[in-house]
Structure formats: structure tokens, C-alpha cells
C-alpha positions as CSV (number, residue, x, y, z in Angstrom):
1,M,94.4,66.9,53.9
2,T,91.5,68.6,52.8
3,L,89.8,70.5,49.8
4,L,88.5,74.1,50.0
5,L,85.8,75.6,47.5
6,A,85.3,79.7,47.6
7,S,83.1,81.6,45.3
8,L,83.6,85.4,45.7
9,S,81.3,88.0,44.2
10,E,80.7,91.9,44.9
11,E,78.1,91.2,47.6
12,M,78.7,87.9,49.1
13,A,81.3,84.9,49.3
14,V,80.4,81.3,49.7
15,L,83.1,79.3,51.6
16,A,83.0,75.1,52.1
17,A,85.3,72.6,53.5
18,D,85.5,68.8,54.7
19,T,86.0,67.5,57.4
20,A,88.5,64.8,57.1
21,I,91.8,63.9,58.3
22,S,94.0,61.4,56.8
23,T,97.6,60.1,56.7
24,V,99.9,58.5,54.7
25,I,101.7,55.1,56.0
26,D,104.0,53.7,53.0
27,E,102.9,55.8,50.5
28,V,99.2,54.8,51.2
29,A,96.4,57.4,52.3
30,Y,94.3,56.1,55.2
31,R,91.3,58.4,57.2
32,V,91.8,59.3,60.5
33,V,89.1,61.4,61.1
34,D,85.8,62.2,59.9
35,D,84.4,65.5,61.5
36,Y,87.4,67.9,62.2
37,T,86.4,71.7,61.8
38,K,88.7,73.7,59.2
39,L,86.4,76.8,58.9
40,H,86.3,79.0,61.7
41,V,84.4,82.5,62.5
42,I,86.7,84.9,64.3
43,G,85.0,88.0,65.0
44,E,83.7,89.3,61.6
45,T,86.6,87.4,59.6
46,L,85.7,83.4,58.1
47,V,89.0,81.8,58.3
48,F,90.0,78.4,56.9
49,L,93.4,76.6,57.9
50,S,94.7,73.0,57.1
51,G,97.5,70.9,56.8
52,D,98.8,68.9,59.5
53,V,96.4,68.4,62.1
54,N,98.6,69.4,64.9
55,L,100.2,72.2,63.2
56,S,97.1,73.6,62.0
57,E,95.3,73.3,65.0
58,W,98.0,75.1,67.4
59,T,98.0,77.7,64.8
60,I,94.2,78.2,64.5
61,R,94.8,78.3,68.8
62,K,97.1,80.8,68.8
63,Y,95.5,83.0,65.9
64,K,92.2,83.5,67.9
65,R,94.0,84.5,71.2
66,S,96.0,87.3,69.5
67,K,94.7,90.4,70.0
68,V,95.6,91.6,66.3
69,K,93.6,90.1,63.8
70,G,94.1,90.0,59.4
71,A,95.7,88.2,57.2
72,D,99.3,89.8,58.0
73,E,98.9,88.8,61.8
74,L,97.5,85.0,60.3
75,R,100.6,85.0,58.2
76,R,103.1,86.1,61.0
77,I,101.6,83.3,63.3
78,M,101.4,80.5,60.5
79,Q,105.4,80.9,59.5
80,A,106.3,81.2,63.2
81,E,104.5,78.5,63.9
82,Y,105.5,76.3,61.0
83,G,109.5,76.9,61.9
84,K,108.9,75.4,65.4
85,Y,106.6,72.5,64.3
86,C,109.7,72.0,61.9
87,A,112.5,72.2,64.7
88,I,110.0,69.7,66.8
89,R,109.4,67.4,64.1
90,P,112.7,66.4,62.3
91,N,112.5,66.1,58.5
92,F,109.2,66.9,58.4
93,E,109.5,69.9,56.0
94,A,111.7,67.6,53.8
95,R,109.2,64.6,53.7
96,E,107.7,63.8,50.4
97,N,104.0,63.6,51.8
98,N,104.3,67.0,53.7
99,V,100.9,68.8,53.6
100,G,102.6,72.1,55.4
101,L,100.0,74.4,56.3
102,F,97.7,76.5,54.3
103,G,94.9,79.1,54.9
104,F,92.3,81.3,54.0
105,L,91.2,84.1,55.4
106,C,87.8,85.9,53.9
107,Q,86.3,89.7,55.3
108,L,84.3,92.2,53.7
109,E,86.4,95.4,52.7
110,K,84.0,98.7,51.7
111,G,80.9,96.0,51.9
112,H,82.9,93.8,49.0
113,P,84.5,90.2,49.9
114,V,87.5,90.2,49.9
115,G,90.1,86.6,50.2
116,Y,93.7,86.2,51.3
117,L,95.3,82.8,50.3
118,I,98.7,81.9,52.3
119,N,100.6,78.9,51.8
120,S,103.6,77.6,53.3
121,A,104.5,75.9,49.9
122,K,104.8,79.4,48.6
123,G,107.0,80.6,50.9
124,F,104.2,82.1,52.9
125,E,103.3,85.1,50.2
126,I,99.8,86.4,50.8
127,E,97.7,86.1,47.3
128,R,94.7,88.6,47.5
129,C,91.6,87.4,45.6
130,T,88.9,89.9,44.8
131,S,85.9,89.5,42.0
132,P,85.9,91.7,39.3
133,A,83.1,94.3,38.5
134,N,80.0,92.5,37.9
135,D,81.4,88.8,38.0
136,S,82.9,86.5,40.4
137,V,85.9,85.0,41.5
138,T,86.5,80.9,42.5
139,V,89.3,79.4,44.7
140,T,90.3,76.0,45.3
141,A,93.2,74.6,48.0
142,G,94.1,71.5,49.0
143,V,93.7,67.8,47.3
144,N,92.6,68.0,43.7
145,E,92.4,71.3,43.9
146,G,93.0,71.9,40.1
147,I,90.2,69.1,39.1
148,A,88.1,70.9,41.3
149,Q,88.7,74.1,39.7
150,S,87.7,73.1,36.7
151,M,84.8,71.3,37.8
152,L,83.6,74.4,39.7
153,T,84.3,76.6,36.7
154,E,82.0,74.3,34.3
155,A,79.2,73.9,36.8
156,Y,78.7,77.9,37.1
157,A,78.8,77.9,33.3
158,G,76.2,75.8,33.0
159,G,73.7,77.7,35.5
160,I,74.3,75.3,38.4
161,G,74.4,77.1,41.7
162,A,76.7,77.1,44.3
163,L,75.6,74.7,46.9
164,Q,74.9,72.1,44.4
165,A,78.5,72.7,42.7
166,Y,80.1,72.1,45.6
167,E,77.7,68.8,46.7
168,H,79.1,67.4,43.3
169,I,82.6,68.0,43.7
170,F,82.7,66.9,47.2
171,D,81.1,63.6,46.3
172,T,83.1,62.7,43.3
173,L,86.4,63.4,44.8
174,A,85.4,62.0,47.8
175,G,88.6,59.8,49.3
176,E,90.5,58.9,52.2
177,K,91.9,62.6,52.0
178,I,88.2,64.2,51.0
179,G,85.2,63.1,53.0
180,G,83.3,63.4,56.1
181,R,81.0,66.6,56.0
182,A,81.2,69.9,53.8
183,D,80.3,73.1,56.0
184,V,79.1,76.1,53.6
185,Y,79.2,79.2,54.9
186,L,77.7,82.5,53.7
187,M,79.4,86.0,54.3
188,D,77.3,89.4,53.2
189,R,76.5,92.4,54.4
190,N,74.4,90.6,57.1
191,G,77.3,89.0,58.3
192,I,78.2,85.5,58.6
193,R,76.5,82.1,59.1
194,K,76.4,78.6,58.1
195,I,73.7,77.9,55.4
196,H,74.3,74.2,54.5
197,S,76.0,71.0,55.7
198,H,76.2,68.1,53.3
199,A,77.3,64.5,54.4
200,I,79.8,63.6,51.4
201,K,79.0,60.4,49.7
202,E,82.3,58.3,50.1
203,P,83.5,54.8,48.4
204,K,84.9,52.3,50.8
205,L,87.7,53.9,52.6
206,N,91.5,52.4,53.9
207,R,91.0,53.3,57.9
208,V,93.7,53.4,60.3
209,D,93.7,50.3,61.9
210,R,92.6,51.0,65.8
211,R,95.6,49.7,67.3
212,Y,97.6,52.2,65.1
213,A,95.1,55.0,65.7
214,R,95.6,54.6,69.4
215,S,99.3,55.2,69.5
216,A,98.5,58.0,66.9
217,V,96.1,59.8,69.1
218,V,99.0,59.2,72.1
219,L,101.5,60.8,69.9
220,D,99.1,64.1,68.6
221,R,98.3,64.8,72.1
222,Q,102.3,64.6,73.4
223,I,102.8,66.7,70.2
224,Q,99.8,69.1,71.0
225,T,100.7,69.5,74.8
226,L,104.1,70.2,73.7
227,M,103.3,73.0,71.8
228,L,100.1,74.1,73.0
229,D,101.0,74.4,77.1
230,A,104.8,74.9,75.7
231,I,105.6,71.9,78.4
232,I,109.4,71.3,77.5
233,T,111.2,68.5,80.0
234,G,115.0,67.6,79.7
235,S,116.3,70.5,76.9
236,H,118.1,73.4,76.0
237,I,116.5,75.9,74.2
238,N,118.1,78.3,71.8
239,V,115.8,80.7,69.6
240,G,118.1,83.4,67.2
241,N,121.3,82.3,67.3
242,G,121.8,83.2,71.6
243,S,119.5,85.9,72.2
244,F,117.1,83.5,74.0
245,T,118.5,80.4,75.9
246,V,117.6,78.6,78.8
247,D,119.8,75.8,80.0
248,G,118.1,72.6,80.7
249,S,120.4,71.5,83.0
250,T,120.6,74.3,85.7
251,G,117.4,76.0,84.2
252,H,119.2,79.4,83.8
253,M,117.6,81.4,81.1
254,K,119.2,84.3,79.3
255,T,118.0,86.9,77.1
256,T,118.4,89.9,75.1
257,S,115.2,91.7,76.2
258,G,111.7,91.0,77.9
259,E,108.8,91.9,78.6
260,F,106.0,90.5,81.3
261,S,102.5,92.1,82.1
262,G,102.4,89.9,85.2
263,S,104.8,89.5,88.6
264,I,108.4,88.7,88.5
265,T,109.6,86.6,91.7
266,A,113.1,86.0,92.5
267,S,115.5,85.8,95.3
268,T,118.2,87.7,93.7
269,I,118.3,90.2,91.1
270,T,121.9,91.1,90.0
271,G,123.5,93.6,87.6
272,G,122.4,96.5,85.3
273,S,119.8,98.9,86.6
274,I,116.2,99.1,87.4
275,N,114.2,101.3,85.7
276,A,110.2,101.8,86.7
277,D,107.5,104.4,86.4
278,T,105.6,103.4,89.1
279,S,106.2,102.9,92.9
280,I,108.8,100.6,93.8
281,N,107.5,98.7,97.4
282,V,110.6,96.9,99.4
283,T,109.4,94.8,102.2
284,Q,113.0,94.3,103.5
285,D,116.2,96.0,103.5
286,A,117.2,98.0,100.9
287,R,121.4,98.8,100.3
288,I,122.5,101.4,98.0
289,G,126.1,101.2,96.5
290,N,127.1,104.7,95.7
291,N,124.6,107.9,95.5
292,L,120.7,107.8,96.1
293,Y,118.9,110.5,93.5
294,M,115.6,112.1,94.5
295,G,114.1,113.8,91.6
296,L,114.2,114.0,88.1
297,A,116.7,116.8,86.6
298,G,114.2,119.6,85.9
299,A,111.6,118.1,88.3
300,V,109.2,120.8,90.4
301,N,107.7,118.7,93.1
302,D,108.7,118.4,96.5
303,R,110.6,115.7,97.6
304,R,111.3,114.0,101.0
305,I,112.2,110.7,103.0
306,E,109.6,109.7,105.9
307,F,110.0,107.7,108.7
308,V,106.6,106.2,109.3
309,K,105.1,105.2,112.9
310,G,101.7,105.0,114.0
311,G,99.8,107.5,116.9
312,G,100.4,111.2,115.1
313,Y,104.3,110.7,114.8
314,E,105.8,112.2,112.2
315,A,109.5,112.5,110.7
316,F,110.9,113.4,107.5
317,I,113.6,114.7,105.8
318,G,112.4,116.9,103.3
319,F,113.1,119.2,100.0
320,T,111.0,122.6,99.2
321,T,111.2,123.0,95.6
322,D,110.0,127.0,96.1
323,T,112.4,127.4,98.8
324,S,115.3,125.4,98.3
325,E,114.8,124.7,101.9
326,L,116.5,121.2,103.3
327,K,113.9,120.3,106.8
328,I,114.6,118.0,109.4
329,R,111.5,117.2,111.3
330,A,111.3,115.0,114.4
331,G,108.3,114.6,116.5
332,N,110.5,114.0,119.2
333,D,114.2,114.8,119.6
334,I,116.6,114.9,117.0
335,R,120.0,113.7,118.7
336,I,123.3,114.1,116.4
337,D,126.2,111.6,118.0
338,S,129.7,112.0,116.5
339,G,133.0,110.3,117.9
340,L,134.9,112.9,117.1
341,D,133.8,116.9,116.7
342,V,130.6,118.3,115.1
343,F,130.8,121.0,112.8
344,V,127.9,123.0,111.8
345,K,128.5,125.8,109.3
346,G,126.5,128.3,107.4
347,M,126.2,132.0,106.7
348,D,124.2,132.5,110.2
349,V,123.7,129.5,112.8
350,A,120.4,130.4,114.9
351,L,119.2,128.6,118.0
352,Q,115.4,129.3,118.0
353,P,113.8,127.8,121.2
354,Q,109.7,127.7,121.1
355,G,109.1,128.4,124.6
356,G,112.2,126.8,126.2
357,D,116.2,127.8,126.7
358,A,118.8,127.2,124.4
359,Y,121.6,125.2,125.3
360,V,124.9,124.5,124.0
361,G,126.3,122.6,126.2
362,G,125.1,120.2,129.3
363,I,121.6,120.8,129.9
364,G,121.6,119.8,133.7
365,I,124.7,121.6,134.3
366,P,124.6,125.5,134.6
367,G,128.5,125.6,134.4
368,N,129.2,123.6,131.8
369,R,126.7,125.4,128.8
370,I,126.7,128.2,126.5
371,V,123.3,130.6,126.8
372,V,121.9,132.6,124.5
373,A,121.2,136.6,125.1
374,S,118.0,136.6,125.7
375,E,118.6,134.3,128.8
376,L,122.1,136.1,129.5
377,A,119.6,139.6,130.0
378,E,116.9,137.9,131.9
379,K,119.3,135.9,134.6
380,A,122.8,138.0,134.9
381,D,122.8,141.2,136.8
382,V,125.1,143.8,134.3
383,S,126.5,146.1,136.9
384,T,128.8,148.1,134.6
385,V,130.0,147.4,131.2
386,N,132.9,150.0,130.0
387,S,132.0,150.1,126.4
388,K,134.6,152.7,125.7
389,A,137.8,150.2,126.3
390,D,140.2,150.1,123.9
391,R,139.5,146.6,123.2
392,S,142.2,146.3,120.1
393,T,144.9,146.2,122.7
394,A,144.0,145.7,126.1
395,G,143.8,142.4,127.6
396,Y,141.2,141.2,130.5
397,N,141.2,139.3,133.8
398,L,138.3,137.2,135.0
399,A,137.8,136.6,138.9
400,F,135.0,134.6,140.2
401,D,133.6,135.2,144.0
402,S,132.3,131.8,145.0
403,T,130.7,133.6,148.4
404,T,128.8,136.2,146.1
405,R,128.4,134.5,143.1
406,N,130.0,137.2,141.4
407,L,132.1,137.2,138.0
408,K,134.3,140.5,137.7
409,M,136.2,141.4,134.7
410,F,139.1,143.9,135.1
411,S,141.7,145.3,132.3
412,Q,145.2,144.8,132.6
413,T,145.3,148.0,134.8
414,G,143.0,146.8,137.7
415,D,140.1,148.6,136.6
416,L,136.9,147.1,136.9
417,L,134.7,146.7,134.0
418,A,132.2,144.4,134.5
419,T,130.2,142.5,137.2
420,V,128.0,139.4,136.4
421,N,125.7,137.5,139.1
422,I,125.9,134.0,138.3
423,P,122.7,132.4,139.9
424,K,122.8,129.3,141.1
């Protein structure tokens, strides 16, 4: 519970708030704390926030951490945290002495102070406050705000300055709910600064019994720990009618969507798809149920699968976009091992040895291979070839002389067509 006083002119704003925190027990008010800060300088704004102390503390911390600033963001956080707090504290919203949550944000816009008042009791609607030309506007909020408003108007009408008026109002209205210290801040084009701190003159106060105060401190810490550090033990969470749930007994979490700025650790990821616009590093096996697609539709970059080994060893299967060529490259042998047949199909099938022989068949068994034309011309002695034979109707007989190692080809009529010497 508190009191805010604010005066906004065309050139400056003067804001003040007390530092007392109180509670109500059996409809009687008691002072709990004398020095709780309620005015906060955040960047180029001056933010007042008060109400239930745990709720306001949590809310101002969340706002300070937020990357977005301004009245809309303050309203969003206030409304969200108020909803959470009502869920944690059953019947909190329905209590007769519920002080709720209210805030006031003041900032310069085009060189002129503008204030935004946000109150949970008014549905968190934003009330914009600006001074008319050549005049000023006063804002009061909190305990006895109506009386404070009348006193402030009367003081200004009598020519009393803001600091004197503020001191008089706080001293007059001091009690269990208003007191402690009144901090006064000035905002103008030179920035924000504290210009005065007034020790409020208080009457004799009802103060919380020390035993109760200790219990209240423990309870407050438990609630702040629950909200500030998000430690929830042995409970289920259901937010948004099932859009985000956590099973308190199994720890199973389910959500419709999510965004993580850090790393995700999991023993198993099941179902759905993984879409990434960066590299994916897999340190163990990767199993793919169906197809592996490399490159998006219309992509022009080359793609390849590499098998990495040290020592300059190079092995890959690569696709070159410009030539639409698929290349299999190995630093050593390429071996195709099949339990049945091996088929090689293409418009041309070429064996292109680099400095050695080309074989189809056994490398070490000369009689169990097919040789290419260059090797045949080099090693075979072709003495006669009857190129005019009618090969469409003729039949051929082959005879091999193991002594001379000559392979002779005869026509069906017995004519010798060719002799080939097969070296050892």
C-alpha cells in the first residue's frame, strides 16, 4: 500500500512515492517495512510500481529484464504476472483488502513529459496523462488518492511549490499504509535524477508482531522463490487449456510450440521433423527410414558425401551441378561386392586405365579375363583376318594349340580365317 504524487508540465515532471509496506490482519492495518523502493529509473523512463509486495517485486524484475520497454510492455507483464499470482494465491483477487497492482510510467516524448497509469482494478487499461499548453496536470494513485489530489490542487493554487506540497501531503496522510521515506524525482530534457528524500513524520503505528513478521518473511521468500526462480515442486502445470502441460509425477512436458535460445539435450527425439538452417553434427550413427535428399529444389550448389580420414586420404560421392555428373572417388581401391549379378548400364561403358591394364575378370589369371583393344593389339600376333567373310550366315570354329599357344579361327568350310598367339 502506498501513495504516488506526480506533477507533469510541458517541460518537466516531478514524481514522489513513499517507501512503506503494510498488511491488514483482521481488518486492522499494520506496518511491515519502512524502506521499500517503489520508484525505479529504467533507461530513460521513470517507473512506479506498487500493490501486493511480492507481486510488484516480481513484476518490476521481469520488466527490467525485458528487452522491450514502454507502457505496452509494462502493461503486458503486469497483466501476465497478476494472472499467475492469482493462480498461486487462491482467492487473492476476491479479497476485500486486495490492493492489486498498479503502475505509472513517465517518459519524454518529443521533449514533453508523458505519463501512463495502469491499474489492475481498472482492467489494466492504459490512461495517458499529458499537460495542456501553458499548464500542468497532477496525478495521484494509491491510498487516499482523492484526498491527496485535492490537497495538491489547493497547494498549487496557493503558490506552494511541489517539494513543499509533497512533504505536507505525506506528513498529513502518514499512517500504517503511508510512511517511511518520500523519494522525489525530477525528469526533464537533462535526464532523470533524485532531487529530494523526505523522512515522513509518522504518528504512533501499529506494527506487525515480530513473531508474525518472521513468519511473513518466510512466506514472502517462499512465494518470491516460487515466482522469481520458477521452482515448482510436485505439481501439474496446465496453461492455455492444454497448450502447455507438465505432468508433476512423470515430468512429461507437452506444448504446441516452443523456442529455445540455448542447447537442447535429449536421449531420444521421436516423431515429426527437424528443420534447421544451420549445420547438424551427429557424433554417433544416423539412421534414415526412407530417402536422403541433398539440396533444395532449384539449388545450384554442388553436393557430396565425404568419408573423412587423415593423411591426405580422399573419398567421396559427389554431384556437380554444372555438368550433372555423379562422381565416386576413392584414394585407394573401389570394390563392388555382390552376392549375385552386377549390372552396369549406360549409353557407353568405358574402362579408362591410368598407366595400367584394364581388366574384366581375374587380374592374376590371364585365361580368365577380357582385355581391351589396346592390350590385344600390343600382346596378340594377328596374322590373318578375313574381313570379307559373310558374318551374317557364316559359323566359326576355334582351335587352340597348347604347344605353339596359337588360337586359330576357321570357317565352317575349313578355311583359316585368323591366327592369334596367346602369350604366357
